[in-house]
PATORVEX-684332 format. One record per atom (N, C-alpha, C): residue number from 0; atom name; x, y, z. Coordinates in pm, 1 decimal. Layout:
BEGIN
{resi->NUM	name->CA	c1->X	c2->Y	c3->Z}
...
//
This chain:
BEGIN
{resi->0	name->N	c1->-7.5	c2->-994.9	c3->-744.3}
{resi->0	name->CA	c1->-6.6	c2->-853.1	c3->-714.7}
{resi->0	name->C	c1->41.6	c2->-828.0	c3->-571.0}
{resi->1	name->N	c1->4.0	c2->-920.0	c3->-479.2}
{resi->1	name->CA	c1->49.4	c2->-904.8	c3->-340.2}
{resi->1	name->C	c1->201.2	c2->-892.6	c3->-335.7}
{resi->2	name->N	c1->269.6	c2->-984.8	c3->-403.3}
{resi->2	name->CA	c1->415.8	c2->-986.3	c3->-400.7}
{resi->2	name->C	c1->476.5	c2->-859.7	c3->-457.3}
{resi->3	name->N	c1->419.1	c2->-807.4	c3->-562.6}
{resi->3	name->CA	c1->471.6	c2->-686.0	c3->-625.6}
{resi->3	name->C	c1->459.0	c2->-565.8	c3->-531.7}
{resi->4	name->N	c1->342.7	c2->-551.9	c3->-468.7}
{resi->4	name->CA	c1->322.6	c2->-440.6	c3->-375.5}
{resi->4	name->C	c1->412.0	c2->-457.4	c3->-253.0}
{resi->5	name->N	c1->414.3	c2->-576.9	c3->-195.9}
{resi->5	name->CA	c1->495.9	c2->-602.1	c3->-76.6}
{resi->5	name->C	c1->644.5	c2->-577.7	c3->-105.4}
{resi->6	name->N	c1->692.9	c2->-622.8	c3->-220.6}
{resi->6	name->CA	c1->833.6	c2->-600.9	c3->-255.5}
{resi->6	name->C	c1->865.7	c2->-453.2	c3->-271.7}
{resi->7	name->N	c1->774.5	c2->-379.0	c3->-332.9}
{resi->7	name->CA	c1->794.5	c2->-235.1	c3->-350.5}
{resi->7	name->C	c1->803.2	c2->-165.9	c3->-214.9}
{resi->8	name->N	c1->711.1	c2->-200.3	c3->-125.2}
{resi->8	name->CA	c1->713.4	c2->-141.8	c3->8.9}
{resi->8	name->C	c1->839.5	c2->-182.9	c3->84.9}
{resi->9	name->N	c1->875.4	c2->-308.2	c3->73.6}
{resi->9	name->CA	c1->994.9	c2->-359.1	c3->142.2}
{resi->9	name->C	c1->1120.0	c2->-284.0	c3->93.8}
{resi->10	name->N	c1->1130.2	c2->-263.5	c3->-35.7}
{resi->10	name->CA	c1->1244.9	c2->-190.1	c3->-90.4}
{resi->10	name->C	c1->1247.6	c2->-44.7	c3->-42.9}
{resi->11	name->N	c1->1131.4	c2->19.1	c3->-41.1}
{resi->11	name->CA	c1->1124.8	c2->158.9	c3->1.5}
{resi->11	name->C	c1->1159.5	c2->172.7	c3->149.4}
{resi->12	name->N	c1->1106.1	c2->84.9	c3->230.4}
{resi->12	name->CA	c1->1134.4	c2->89.2	c3->374.3}
{resi->12	name->C	c1->1281.8	c2->59.6	c3->400.2}
{resi->13	name->N	c1->1337.3	c2->-35.1	c3->329.4}
{resi->13	name->CA	c1->1480.8	c2->-64.5	c3->342.7}
{resi->13	name->C	c1->1563.4	c2->59.0	c3->307.8}
{resi->14	name->N	c1->1520.2	c2->131.4	c3->205.6}
{resi->14	name->CA	c1->1588.7	c2->254.2	c3->166.2}
{resi->14	name->C	c1->1580.7	c2->358.6	c3->278.0}
{resi->15	name->N	c1->1462.0	c2->374.0	c3->337.9}
{resi->15	name->CA	c1->1446.3	c2->467.7	c3->449.9}
{resi->15	name->C	c1->1543.2	c2->435.1	c3->563.1}
{resi->16	name->N	c1->1559.4	c2->306.3	c3->589.6}
{resi->16	name->CA	c1->1634.7	c2->260.7	c3->705.6}
{resi->16	name->C	c1->1780.2	c2->227.1	c3->675.9}
{resi->17	name->N	c1->1819.2	c2->243.2	c3->549.2}
{resi->17	name->CA	c1->1954.2	c2->210.2	c3->505.5}
{resi->17	name->C	c1->1988.0	c2->64.7	c3->540.9}
{resi->18	name->N	c1->1894.8	c2->-25.1	c3->502.4}
{resi->18	name->CA	c1->1911.2	c2->-168.1	c3->525.4}
{resi->18	name->C	c1->1883.7	c2->-241.9	c3->395.4}
{resi->19	name->N	c1->1908.7	c2->-369.3	c3->395.0}
{resi->19	name->CA	c1->1879.0	c2->-453.4	c3->279.2}
{resi->19	name->C	c1->1731.6	c2->-494.6	c3->285.4}
{resi->20	name->N	c1->1663.1	c2->-498.2	c3->171.1}
{resi->20	name->CA	c1->1521.0	c2->-536.1	c3->170.5}
{resi->20	name->C	c1->1493.9	c2->-670.6	c3->236.7}
{resi->21	name->N	c1->1580.7	c2->-766.1	c3->215.4}
{resi->21	name->CA	c1->1558.2	c2->-898.9	c3->273.5}
{resi->21	name->C	c1->1568.1	c2->-898.8	c3->426.8}
{resi->22	name->N	c1->1620.9	c2->-789.6	c3->484.2}
{resi->22	name->CA	c1->1628.8	c2->-777.6	c3->630.0}
{resi->22	name->C	c1->1499.6	c2->-721.6	c3->691.2}
{resi->23	name->N	c1->1405.2	c2->-683.1	c3->605.5}
{resi->23	name->CA	c1->1279.5	c2->-624.3	c3->652.7}
{resi->23	name->C	c1->1170.3	c2->-731.1	c3->647.4}
{resi->24	name->N	c1->1124.0	c2->-771.8	c3->765.0}
{resi->24	name->CA	c1->1018.4	c2->-873.0	c3->776.2}
{resi->24	name->C	c1->884.1	c2->-811.4	c3->738.7}
{resi->25	name->N	c1->806.6	c2->-881.4	c3->656.0}
{resi->25	name->CA	c1->676.5	c2->-831.8	c3->610.3}
{resi->25	name->C	c1->578.1	c2->-813.0	c3->725.8}
{resi->26	name->N	c1->599.8	c2->-880.7	c3->836.1}
{resi->26	name->CA	c1->507.2	c2->-872.2	c3->949.2}
{resi->26	name->C	c1->561.0	c2->-787.2	c3->1064.2}
{resi->27	name->N	c1->678.9	c2->-730.7	c3->1047.8}
{resi->27	name->CA	c1->738.1	c2->-647.0	c3->1152.5}
{resi->27	name->C	c1->661.1	c2->-516.0	c3->1164.6}
{resi->28	name->N	c1->651.2	c2->-465.5	c3->1285.2}
{resi->28	name->CA	c1->585.8	c2->-338.1	c3->1310.5}
{resi->28	name->C	c1->665.8	c2->-225.6	c3->1244.1}
{resi->29	name->N	c1->597.6	c2->-145.6	c3->1163.3}
{resi->29	name->CA	c1->666.5	c2->-34.8	c3->1096.3}
{resi->29	name->C	c1->718.4	c2->66.7	c3->1198.4}
{resi->30	name->N	c1->641.4	c2->89.4	c3->1302.5}
{resi->30	name->CA	c1->684.5	c2->184.1	c3->1405.5}
{resi->30	name->C	c1->808.1	c2->131.3	c3->1477.7}
{resi->31	name->N	c1->806.9	c2->3.9	c3->1511.1}
{resi->31	name->CA	c1->923.0	c2->-54.4	c3->1578.8}
{resi->31	name->C	c1->1046.1	c2->-57.4	c3->1488.3}
{resi->32	name->N	c1->1023.7	c2->-66.3	c3->1356.9}
{resi->32	name->CA	c1->1136.5	c2->-59.1	c3->1263.6}
{resi->32	name->C	c1->1196.4	c2->81.0	c3->1259.5}
{resi->33	name->N	c1->1115.8	c2->181.6	c3->1298.4}
{resi->33	name->CA	c1->1164.3	c2->319.0	c3->1298.3}
{resi->33	name->C	c1->1103.0	c2->405.9	c3->1190.2}
{resi->34	name->N	c1->993.6	c2->361.1	c3->1130.0}
{resi->34	name->CA	c1->927.2	c2->440.6	c3->1026.5}
{resi->34	name->C	c1->846.5	c2->551.1	c3->1094.7}
{resi->35	name->N	c1->868.0	c2->676.0	c3->1052.0}
{resi->35	name->CA	c1->797.4	c2->788.4	c3->1112.8}
{resi->35	name->C	c1->675.5	c2->829.4	c3->1028.8}
{resi->36	name->N	c1->601.5	c2->926.5	c3->1075.8}
{resi->36	name->CA	c1->476.6	c2->966.2	c3->1009.2}
{resi->36	name->C	c1->500.4	c2->1021.3	c3->868.7}
{resi->37	name->N	c1->607.3	c2->1094.5	c3->847.8}
{resi->37	name->CA	c1->637.3	c2->1145.7	c3->714.1}
{resi->37	name->C	c1->666.0	c2->1030.0	c3->617.8}
{resi->38	name->N	c1->739.2	c2->932.2	c3->663.6}
{resi->38	name->CA	c1->768.4	c2->815.6	c3->579.4}
{resi->38	name->C	c1->641.9	c2->735.2	c3->551.3}
{resi->39	name->N	c1->549.0	c2->730.3	c3->646.2}
{resi->39	name->CA	c1->419.8	c2->664.0	c3->622.3}
{resi->39	name->C	c1->346.2	c2->733.3	c3->508.3}
{resi->40	name->N	c1->347.2	c2->866.7	c3->511.6}
{resi->40	name->CA	c1->283.8	c2->942.6	c3->402.8}
{resi->40	name->C	c1->352.9	c2->914.3	c3->269.6}
{resi->41	name->N	c1->484.9	c2->902.4	c3->272.3}
{resi->41	name->CA	c1->559.0	c2->871.3	c3->150.4}
{resi->41	name->C	c1->519.5	c2->733.5	c3->96.3}
{resi->42	name->N	c1->493.6	c2->638.4	c3->185.2}
{resi->42	name->CA	c1->448.5	c2->506.2	c3->141.7}
{resi->42	name->C	c1->310.4	c2->515.0	c3->76.7}
{resi->43	name->N	c1->222.6	c2->596.5	c3->134.9}
{resi->43	name->CA	c1->89.3	c2->615.9	c3->78.3}
{resi->43	name->C	c1->99.5	c2->672.5	c3->-63.5}
{resi->44	name->N	c1->182.6	c2->774.1	c3->-81.7}
{resi->44	name->CA	c1->202.1	c2->835.2	c3->-214.1}
{resi->44	name->C	c1->263.4	c2->734.4	c3->-310.5}
{resi->45	name->N	c1->357.3	c2->655.0	c3->-263.0}
{resi->45	name->CA	c1->420.0	c2->551.9	c3->-345.7}
{resi->45	name->C	c1->316.2	c2->454.0	c3->-398.2}
{resi->46	name->N	c1->225.0	c2->411.6	c3->-311.7}
{resi->46	name->CA	c1->120.0	c2->319.1	c3->-353.3}
{resi->46	name->C	c1->27.8	c2->381.9	c3->-458.3}
{resi->47	name->N	c1->-8.1	c2->507.2	c3->-435.9}
{resi->47	name->CA	c1->-93.9	c2->575.0	c3->-532.6}
{resi->47	name->C	c1->-23.6	c2->590.8	c3->-667.1}
{resi->48	name->N	c1->102.1	c2->628.1	c3->-662.3}
{resi->48	name->CA	c1->177.9	c2->652.5	c3->-785.6}
{resi->48	name->C	c1->208.5	c2->523.2	c3->-860.9}
{resi->49	name->N	c1->253.3	c2->421.9	c3->-790.6}
{resi->49	name->CA	c1->298.4	c2->299.6	c3->-857.1}
{resi->49	name->C	c1->186.6	c2->201.7	c3->-890.4}
{resi->50	name->N	c1->79.3	c2->204.1	c3->-810.3}
{resi->50	name->CA	c1->-24.9	c2->102.2	c3->-828.5}
{resi->50	name->C	c1->-163.7	c2->161.2	c3->-851.8}
{resi->51	name->N	c1->-171.4	c2->292.6	c3->-861.1}
{resi->51	name->CA	c1->-298.0	c2->362.6	c3->-884.5}
{resi->51	name->C	c1->-403.9	c2->318.8	c3->-784.3}
{resi->52	name->N	c1->-363.2	c2->306.4	c3->-660.9}
{resi->52	name->CA	c1->-456.1	c2->271.3	c3->-553.4}
{resi->52	name->C	c1->-486.6	c2->398.7	c3->-475.5}
{resi->53	name->N	c1->-615.7	c2->429.3	c3->-461.1}
{resi->53	name->CA	c1->-654.0	c2->550.2	c3->-387.9}
{resi->53	name->C	c1->-663.1	c2->521.3	c3->-239.4}
{resi->54	name->N	c1->-583.0	c2->593.2	c3->-165.1}
{resi->54	name->CA	c1->-584.9	c2->583.6	c3->-19.3}
{resi->54	name->C	c1->-577.0	c2->725.6	c3->33.7}
{resi->55	name->N	c1->-626.1	c2->745.3	c3->154.6}
{resi->55	name->CA	c1->-613.6	c2->878.0	c3->213.9}
{resi->55	name->C	c1->-549.7	c2->867.9	c3->351.7}
{resi->56	name->N	c1->-532.1	c2->983.3	c3->414.9}
{resi->56	name->CA	c1->-458.7	c2->985.8	c3->542.1}
{resi->56	name->C	c1->-525.3	c2->902.0	c3->650.5}
{resi->57	name->N	c1->-656.1	c2->885.1	c3->643.9}
{resi->57	name->CA	c1->-723.2	c2->803.1	c3->745.7}
{resi->57	name->C	c1->-679.3	c2->656.6	c3->736.9}
{resi->58	name->N	c1->-631.3	c2->614.8	c3->621.0}
{resi->58	name->CA	c1->-582.1	c2->477.7	c3->604.7}
{resi->58	name->C	c1->-449.9	c2->454.8	c3->677.9}
{resi->59	name->N	c1->-380.4	c2->562.3	c3->712.2}
{resi->59	name->CA	c1->-249.6	c2->549.0	c3->776.4}
{resi->59	name->C	c1->-257.8	c2->477.2	c3->910.7}
{resi->60	name->N	c1->-372.4	c2->482.9	c3->977.5}
{resi->60	name->CA	c1->-385.3	c2->413.6	c3->1106.2}
{resi->60	name->C	c1->-372.7	c2->262.7	c3->1089.9}
{resi->61	name->N	c1->-390.8	c2->213.6	c3->967.5}
{resi->61	name->CA	c1->-379.7	c2->70.9	c3->938.5}
{resi->61	name->C	c1->-240.9	c2->32.6	c3->886.7}
{resi->62	name->N	c1->-151.5	c2->128.6	c3->876.2}
{resi->62	name->CA	c1->-16.4	c2->103.4	c3->827.5}
{resi->62	name->C	c1->67.9	c2->48.8	c3->943.2}
{resi->63	name->N	c1->45.2	c2->-78.0	c3->979.2}
{resi->63	name->CA	c1->116.7	c2->-135.1	c3->1093.2}
{resi->63	name->C	c1->233.1	c2->-224.4	c3->1051.8}
{resi->64	name->N	c1->222.3	c2->-286.8	c3->935.2}
{resi->64	name->CA	c1->329.6	c2->-371.3	c3->882.7}
{resi->64	name->C	c1->318.2	c2->-371.1	c3->730.8}
{resi->65	name->N	c1->418.9	c2->-420.3	c3->665.3}
{resi->65	name->CA	c1->412.4	c2->-429.7	c3->518.6}
{resi->65	name->C	c1->295.3	c2->-518.6	c3->478.7}
{resi->66	name->N	c1->276.1	c2->-625.9	c3->552.3}
{resi->66	name->CA	c1->165.3	c2->-717.3	c3->521.5}
{resi->66	name->C	c1->30.2	c2->-645.9	c3->529.6}
{resi->67	name->N	c1->5.5	c2->-569.9	c3->637.2}
{resi->67	name->CA	c1->-123.9	c2->-502.8	c3->650.5}
{resi->67	name->C	c1->-141.1	c2->-391.9	c3->548.0}
{resi->68	name->N	c1->-34.9	c2->-320.2	c3->516.9}
{resi->68	name->CA	c1->-43.0	c2->-214.9	c3->415.4}
{resi->68	name->C	c1->-74.0	c2->-276.9	c3->278.7}
{resi->69	name->N	c1->-6.9	c2->-386.0	c3->247.1}
{resi->69	name->CA	c1->-29.9	c2->-453.9	c3->119.5}
{resi->69	name->C	c1->-172.5	c2->-506.5	c3->111.3}
{resi->70	name->N	c1->-220.9	c2->-566.8	c3->218.1}
{resi->70	name->CA	c1->-357.7	c2->-618.3	c3->219.9}
{resi->70	name->C	c1->-459.1	c2->-505.4	c3->201.8}
{resi->71	name->N	c1->-436.4	c2->-392.6	c3->267.8}
{resi->71	name->CA	c1->-525.1	c2->-277.3	c3->253.9}
{resi->71	name->C	c1->-521.1	c2->-222.6	c3->111.5}
{resi->72	name->N	c1->-402.9	c2->-215.5	c3->54.0}
{resi->72	name->CA	c1->-389.2	c2->-167.5	c3->-84.3}
{resi->72	name->C	c1->-466.5	c2->-258.0	c3->-180.3}
{resi->73	name->N	c1->-456.0	c2->-388.3	c3->-160.8}
{resi->73	name->CA	c1->-529.5	c2->-482.3	c3->-246.2}
{resi->73	name->C	c1->-680.4	c2->-467.0	c3->-227.6}
{resi->74	name->N	c1->-722.3	c2->-442.4	c3->-104.7}
{resi->74	name->CA	c1->-864.6	c2->-419.8	c3->-78.0}
{resi->74	name->C	c1->-912.5	c2->-294.3	c3->-150.3}
{resi->75	name->N	c1->-835.4	c2->-186.1	c3->-142.6}
{resi->75	name->CA	c1->-872.9	c2->-61.1	c3->-210.3}
{resi->75	name->C	c1->-875.8	c2->-80.4	c3->-362.6}
{resi->76	name->N	c1->-778.6	c2->-154.2	c3->-415.0}
{resi->76	name->CA	c1->-777.9	c2->-181.7	c3->-558.8}
{resi->76	name->C	c1->-901.8	c2->-260.4	c3->-599.5}
{resi->77	name->N	c1->-940.6	c2->-356.6	c3->-519.4}
{resi->77	name->CA	c1->-1058.4	c2->-437.6	c3->-546.2}
{resi->77	name->C	c1->-1184.5	c2->-351.7	c3->-542.1}
{resi->78	name->N	c1->-1192.8	c2->-261.6	c3->-444.0}
{resi->78	name->CA	c1->-1307.2	c2->-171.4	c3->-434.4}
{resi->78	name->C	c1->-1315.1	c2->-80.7	c3->-556.4}
{resi->79	name->N	c1->-1200.2	c2->-27.0	c3->-597.4}
{resi->79	name->CA	c1->-1197.0	c2->60.5	c3->-715.1}
{resi->79	name->C	c1->-1239.3	c2->-14.9	c3->-840.0}
{resi->80	name->N	c1->-1194.2	c2->-138.0	c3->-852.3}
{resi->80	name->CA	c1->-1228.2	c2->-221.3	c3->-967.8}
{resi->80	name->C	c1->-1378.6	c2->-249.5	c3->-970.0}
{resi->81	name->N	c1->-1437.9	c2->-272.6	c3->-854.2}
{resi->81	name->CA	c1->-1581.4	c2->-299.0	c3->-845.9}
{resi->81	name->C	c1->-1661.1	c2->-176.3	c3->-888.9}
{resi->82	name->N	c1->-1615.6	c2->-58.8	c3->-850.3}
{resi->82	name->CA	c1->-1682.9	c2->64.4	c3->-889.9}
{resi->82	name->C	c1->-1674.8	c2->83.6	c3->-1040.4}
{resi->83	name->N	c1->-1557.7	c2->60.8	c3->-1098.6}
{resi->83	name->CA	c1->-1540.4	c2->74.9	c3->-1243.6}
{resi->83	name->C	c1->-1627.7	c2->-25.8	c3->-1317.7}
{resi->84	name->N	c1->-1629.2	c2->-149.2	c3->-1270.0}
{resi->84	name->CA	c1->-1710.2	c2->-253.2	c3->-1333.4}
{resi->84	name->C	c1->-1858.4	c2->-216.8	c3->-1327.0}
{resi->85	name->N	c1->-1904.3	c2->-168.7	c3->-1212.2}
{resi->85	name->CA	c1->-2044.3	c2->-128.1	c3->-1197.7}
{resi->85	name->C	c1->-2075.9	c2->-12.1	c3->-1289.6}
{resi->86	name->N	c1->-1984.2	c2->83.0	c3->-1299.1}
{resi->86	name->CA	c1->-2003.9	c2->197.0	c3->-1388.5}
{resi->86	name->C	c1->-2011.4	c2->154.7	c3->-1533.9}
{resi->87	name->N	c1->-1926.1	c2->62.5	c3->-1573.7}
{resi->87	name->CA	c1->-1927.9	c2->13.9	c3->-1710.9}
{resi->87	name->C	c1->-2056.6	c2->-62.4	c3->-1740.7}
{resi->88	name->N	c1->-2107.4	c2->-136.4	c3->-1643.1}
{resi->88	name->CA	c1->-2232.8	c2->-208.8	c3->-1661.4}
{resi->88	name->C	c1->-2348.7	c2->-111.8	c3->-1679.7}
{resi->89	name->N	c1->-2347.5	c2->-3.9	c3->-1605.6}
{resi->89	name->CA	c1->-2452.8	c2->96.9	c3->-1616.9}
{resi->89	name->C	c1->-2447.9	c2->163.9	c3->-1754.3}
{resi->90	name->N	c1->-2327.1	c2->191.3	c3->-1802.4}
{resi->90	name->CA	c1->-2312.4	c2->253.7	c3->-1934.4}
{resi->90	name->C	c1->-2360.7	c2->161.4	c3->-2044.4}
{resi->91	name->N	c1->-2332.2	c2->33.2	c3->-2031.8}
{resi->91	name->CA	c1->-2373.1	c2->-64.3	c3->-2132.4}
{resi->91	name->C	c1->-2524.8	c2->-78.9	c3->-2134.0}
{resi->92	name->N	c1->-2589.1	c2->-60.4	c3->-2018.7}
{resi->92	name->CA	c1->-2735.1	c2->-75.1	c3->-2010.9}
{resi->92	name->C	c1->-2805.8	c2->44.0	c3->-2073.4}
{resi->93	name->N	c1->-2738.3	c2->157.5	c3->-2080.6}
{resi->93	name->CA	c1->-2800.1	c2->278.3	c3->-2138.6}
{resi->93	name->C	c1->-2811.1	c2->265.4	c3->-2283.5}
//
């Protein structure tokens, strides 16, 4: 899943910058690459739409590189999965 999210972000950022995805380092600073606040929001929406990961604007402070964004997305997905699993366990106990 890490690779799928990272590749999606890499492709989107390359599109923003009119560069090839392979030219975008996963650990490069998004700000130093030239990603602005509107594009950060677009990345957040992309993650929600493509991977059903819930993130909000407060998460944007952690959008420092593709690697950190991907790691945060995986963390949010894991948290969401834990909530669903706990909810299903409660329903089964009823």
